N, C-alpha and C positions, 0 to 999 in steps of 0.2 A: 593424510590422516594424522601424522605426527603434529602438524601445525594446528589442526583443529583441536586435538587433545590438549596441546599446550595452551591454546586460547581458553578452552573450557576450564582448565585447572587455574589459570590466572584470574579469569573472570569470577569463578566460584569462590575465590578467596575474599573478594569484596563485592558480593552481589548487590545490585541496586534494582529496586522495583521498576518495572516498565511503566512509564507514564504516557498516556495518549495526549498528544498536543494538538492534533488537527481538529478544526471546528467541524462538527458533524453536518451543519447546514451547508458549508462549502463543499463537503464531499458529495452530499446529495445533489447540490446544484451542478457539480461537475459531471456526475453520472447522468443527470437529465440532459445536459448539453451533449454528452456523448451519444445518448440514444437519439437525440434529434438529428445529429450529423449522420448516424447510421441509417435512420429512416429516410433522410433526404437522398442519401447515396442509393439506397435500394429502390426508391420511387423513381429515380432517373434511369435505372437499368431496364425498366419494363417497356 
């Protein structure tokens, strides 16, 4: 808990805005691939 509090105190002295760097299209494509893998695994179980 002390380490977390220390981190927050240090970070809050020079806060920086969070910037999203991931490409949304790549995220969506990865999710679709994940669903395809899960669907293929479940279809083999039957």
